[in-house]
C-alpha positions in Angstrom: -6.7 -29.0 24.8 -5.0 -32.2 23.6 -7.0 -31.7 20.2 -5.4 -28.3 19.7 -2.0 -29.7 20.4 -2.6 -32.6 18.1 -3.8 -30.2 15.4 -1.0 -27.8 15.9 1.4 -31.0 15.4 -0.3 -32.1 12.2 0.1 -28.7 10.7 3.7 -28.6 11.6 4.2 -32.1 10.1 2.6 -30.9 7.0 4.8 -27.7 6.8 7.9 -29.8 7.5 6.9 -32.2 4.5 6.0 -29.4 2.2 9.4 -27.7 2.8 11.2 -30.9 2.4 9.4 -31.1 -1.1 10.5 -27.8 -2.0 14.2 -28.5 -1.1 14.1 -31.6 -3.4 12.1 -29.8 -6.3 12.3 -26.1 -6.6 9.5 -26.0 -8.9 7.0 -27.6 -6.5 7.6 -24.2 -4.5 6.8 -22.1 -7.6 3.7 -24.0 -8.6 2.3 -23.8 -5.2 3.0 -20.1 -4.6 3.6 -18.8 -8.2 -0.3 -18.4 -9.1 -1.4 -15.0 -10.2 -3.4 -12.8 -7.7 -7.1 -12.9 -8.3 -8.2 -10.4 -11.0 -10.6 -8.4 -8.6 -7.8 -7.8 -6.1 -5.5 -6.5 -8.9 -8.2 -4.2 -10.1 -9.0 -2.9 -6.8 -5.6 -2.2 -5.8 -5.0 -0.1 -9.1 -8.4 1.6 -8.8 -7.1 2.7 -5.1 -3.8 3.7 -6.3 -5.2 5.9 -9.1 -7.8 7.3 -6.8 -5.2 8.2 -4.3 -2.8 9.9 -6.9 -5.7 11.9 -8.1 -6.6 13.0 -4.7 -3.0 14.1 -4.0 -3.0 16.2 -7.3 -6.2 17.9 -6.6 -5.1 18.6 -3.2 -2.0 20.3 -4.7 -3.9 22.4 -7.1 -6.2 23.8 -4.6 -5.6 27.4 -3.9 -4.6 28.9 -0.6 -7.7 31.0 -0.2 -7.3 31.8 3.4 -3.6 32.9 3.2 -2.7 36.4 2.4 0.3 38.2 1.6 -0.7 41.3 3.8 -1.2 40.9 7.2 -3.5 43.8 8.8 -1.9 47.1 7.9 1.5 45.6 7.9 2.7 44.5 4.5 5.0 41.6 3.9 7.8 43.2 1.5 8.6 40.2 -0.6 4.7 39.5 -1.3 4.0 42.9 -1.7 6.8 43.4 -4.3 5.6 40.4 -6.3 2.1 42.1 -6.6 3.3 45.4 -7.7 
């Protein structure tokens, strides 16, 4: 238990020291967090985005096969007039 508390305190002190460095030198912040994302993650994100866009487009292009403008013997006036 005391080991966990000591580890948490060490982490807290390291974070405070890092934040103090960032306050003194703004460039240190950007050097630490300004790195580019790994190429694999960027590629995977773009592939998922393109796949989702393709899926949504294909879903919108599908015809509504199960839907009819005519229900039994009754006709829908607007749909029937469009077919005539």
